[in-house]
C-alpha positions in Angstrom: -15.3 55.0 -34.0 -15.9 51.6 -34.8 -18.1 49.2 -32.4 -15.4 46.7 -30.8 -17.0 42.8 -30.6 -14.8 40.8 -28.3 -15.2 36.7 -27.9 -13.6 34.4 -26.0 -12.8 30.5 -25.4 -15.0 29.0 -28.3 -13.3 25.7 -28.2 -14.4 24.3 -31.1 -17.8 25.4 -30.7 -18.2 26.5 -34.6 -21.4 26.4 -34.9 -21.9 28.8 -31.8 -19.5 31.0 -33.3 -21.0 31.7 -36.7 -24.8 32.1 -34.7 -22.7 34.4 -32.3 -21.8 36.4 -35.3 -25.2 36.5 -36.5 -26.6 37.5 -33.4 -24.4 40.1 -33.3 -24.6 41.4 -36.6 -20.8 41.6 -37.2 -19.8 44.0 -40.3 -16.3 43.9 -40.9 -16.5 46.7 -42.6 -17.9 48.2 -40.0 -17.0 46.7 -36.6 -13.6 45.7 -35.2 -13.7 42.2 -33.8 -11.2 40.8 -31.2 -10.8 37.2 -30.7 -9.4 36.2 -27.4 -8.1 32.9 -27.4 -9.0 29.5 -26.7 -10.5 28.4 -30.5 -9.2 24.8 -29.8 -9.8 21.9 -27.4 -13.0 20.4 -25.6 -15.4 21.1 -28.2 -16.0 19.2 -31.6 -14.4 21.5 -34.1 -11.2 23.1 -33.2 -9.6 22.3 -37.0 -12.7 24.1 -38.7 -12.5 26.9 -35.9 -8.8 27.7 -36.9 -10.1 27.9 -40.3 -12.8 30.4 -39.4 -10.3 32.3 -37.3 -8.1 32.7 -39.9 -10.4 33.8 -42.5 -11.9 36.2 -39.9 -8.5 37.9 -39.2 -8.2 38.4 -43.1 -11.3 40.4 -42.8 -10.0 42.6 -39.9 -10.2 40.9 -37.0 -7.6 41.2 -34.5 -6.8 37.6 -33.1 -4.8 36.7 -29.8 -3.7 33.6 -28.6 -5.0 31.5 -25.4 -3.3 28.9 -22.8 -4.6 25.6 -25.3 -3.2 27.0 -28.1 0.1 27.1 -26.2 -0.6 23.7 -25.1 -1.1 22.4 -29.1 2.3 24.2 -29.6 4.3 22.9 -27.3 2.8 19.3 -27.5 3.2 19.3 -31.5 6.6 20.7 -31.5 8.5 19.7 -28.5 7.7 15.9 -29.1 7.5 15.0 -24.8 5.7 12.2 -24.9 4.0 13.0 -21.0 3.0 16.3 -22.1 1.1 15.1 -25.5 -0.8 12.3 -22.8 -1.7 15.4 -20.6 -2.8 17.7 -23.4 -4.7 14.8 -24.9 -6.3 12.9 -21.9 -7.1 15.9 -19.3 -7.0 19.5 -21.3 -9.3 18.3 -24.0 -6.8 17.7 -26.9 -8.4 14.5 -27.9 -11.4 16.6 -29.5 -8.6 18.5 -31.1 -7.1 15.8 -33.0 -10.3 14.1 -34.1 -11.0 17.1 -35.8 -8.0 16.2 -37.8 -9.2 12.7 -38.2 -6.3 11.9 -35.9 -6.7 9.2 -33.5 -6.8 10.8 -30.1 -5.2 7.6 -28.9 -2.3 8.0 -31.0 1.3 9.5 -30.0 2.8 12.3 -32.5 4.7 9.6 -34.1 2.0 7.9 -35.6 0.6 11.3 -37.4 0.6 10.8 -41.2 2.6 13.2 -43.6 -0.4 14.7 -44.5 -2.2 15.3 -41.2 0.7 16.3 -40.0 1.0 19.1 -42.8 -2.6 20.6 -41.9 -1.6 20.7 -38.2 2.0 22.7 -38.6 0.1 25.2 -40.5 -2.4 25.8 -37.7 0.7 25.6 -35.3 2.7 28.2 -37.2 -0.2 30.7 -37.3 -0.9 30.5 -33.4 2.9 31.3 -33.2 1.8 34.2 -34.8 -1.0 35.0 -32.9 0.0 38.3 -30.5 -0.7 37.6 -26.5 -2.8 40.8 -25.9 -4.1 43.9 -28.0 -3.9 47.4 -26.1 -6.2 50.8 -27.4 -6.1 54.0 -25.9 -9.3 52.6 -23.7 -8.8 49.0 -23.4 -6.1 46.0 -22.9 -7.2 42.5 -24.2 -5.9 39.5 -23.2 -6.5 35.9 -22.7 -5.5 35.2 -19.2 -5.1 38.2 -17.8 -2.1 41.0 -16.9 0.2 40.8 -14.0 -0.4 43.3 -11.2 2.6 44.9 -10.7 4.3 44.1 -14.3 4.7 46.5 -17.3 2.2 44.8 -19.8 5.0 44.9 -22.9 7.6 43.5 -20.3 5.5 40.5 -19.3 6.2 37.0 -20.6 3.1 35.8 -23.0 3.1 32.5 -20.5 1.4 34.5 -18.0 -0.7 36.9 -19.9 -2.4 33.7 -21.2 -2.3 31.2 -17.9 -2.6 34.2 -15.3 -5.9 33.8 -12.7 -5.9 34.9 -9.4 -3.1 37.2 -9.1 -4.5 39.1 -11.9 -8.5 38.8 -10.6 -7.4 40.1 -7.3 -4.6 42.6 -8.1 -5.5 44.4 -10.8 -5.9 48.1 -10.3 -5.4 49.4 -13.3 -6.7 52.9 -15.2 -7.7 50.8 -18.4 -10.5 47.8 -18.4 -9.0 44.4 -18.8 -11.2 42.4 -21.0 -10.3 38.6 -20.8 -11.2 35.0 -20.9 -9.6 31.8 -19.6 -11.7 31.8 -16.6 -15.3 30.7 -17.0 -17.7 33.4 -15.5 -19.5 31.1 -13.2 -16.2 31.4 -11.0 -17.3 34.7 -9.8 -20.9 34.9 -10.4 -21.7 31.3 -8.6 -22.6 27.6 -10.3 -24.5 28.2 -13.8 -24.3 31.5 -14.0 -22.2 32.3 -17.2 -23.2 36.2 -17.9 -20.7 38.4 -18.6 -18.6 39.9 -15.3 -18.0 43.4 -14.4 -15.5 43.4 -12.0 -15.0 46.6 -9.4 -11.4 46.7 -10.0 -11.8 47.2 -13.8 -11.9 43.8 -15.2 -14.1 42.1 -17.3 -14.3 38.4 -18.1 -16.0 37.1 -21.0 -15.7 33.5 -21.2 -19.4 31.8 -20.5 -18.1 28.1 -20.7 -20.0 27.6 -23.9 -18.0 24.1 -24.2 -19.3 23.3 -20.6 -22.9 23.6 -21.3 -22.9 27.6 -20.4 -22.7 30.3 -23.2 -20.8 31.9 -25.8 -20.7 35.8 -25.0 -19.7 38.5 -27.1 -19.1 41.8 -25.4 -19.9 45.0 -27.5 -17.4 48.3 -26.7 -17.9 50.7 -25.8 -22.0 50.0 -25.1 -20.9 47.0 -22.7 -23.9 45.6 -24.8 -23.8 41.6 -24.6 -24.7 39.4 -27.6 -24.9 35.3 -26.8 -26.0 31.8 -27.7 -26.5 29.2 -25.3 
């Protein structure tokens, strides 16, 4: 059985991702890597992280999408200026645009043809990402699962955005490994360790972009690797 390694909420922190894979001694020939969403926004190297994620997928990694990838797709494809401004001013999209050499104060109409081609490539890639990955033993998802709706029937939007309803209401037999919610919300301020909930939920978002740490959960051993 392959060792499984789960990482979530990289948020443009390419150096931390690279260091974490080294810390965990990741070997694509021996290990199954599962990336659980939020590769972009807030951190400095969103574009480069997406390129790295594509490379890791080509090497066998499972790549899931997160709510920040959803926001990029909506901002880029729907051309809603209000949403574009919300994404760039509140949700960290300004840092993502900078990684594409785009002025974060611009609007979508001012993006050059060359910049647009690169962004479109990544948008198309994001749209190909599934919202969850399920094995015989585990469920991997960015936000969480709905407590009463079958996983395969759940709106992908729910899977990347859900929080409290999942945290408090899940009681399934399979452990759910998720990101999206920094683990200090469960442990208390400033504590970013992996969260093992009594109701079979395992939170791995260590708030790396907020001064926390980037976590990697090894399964089935439940060993933890991290980079601060």
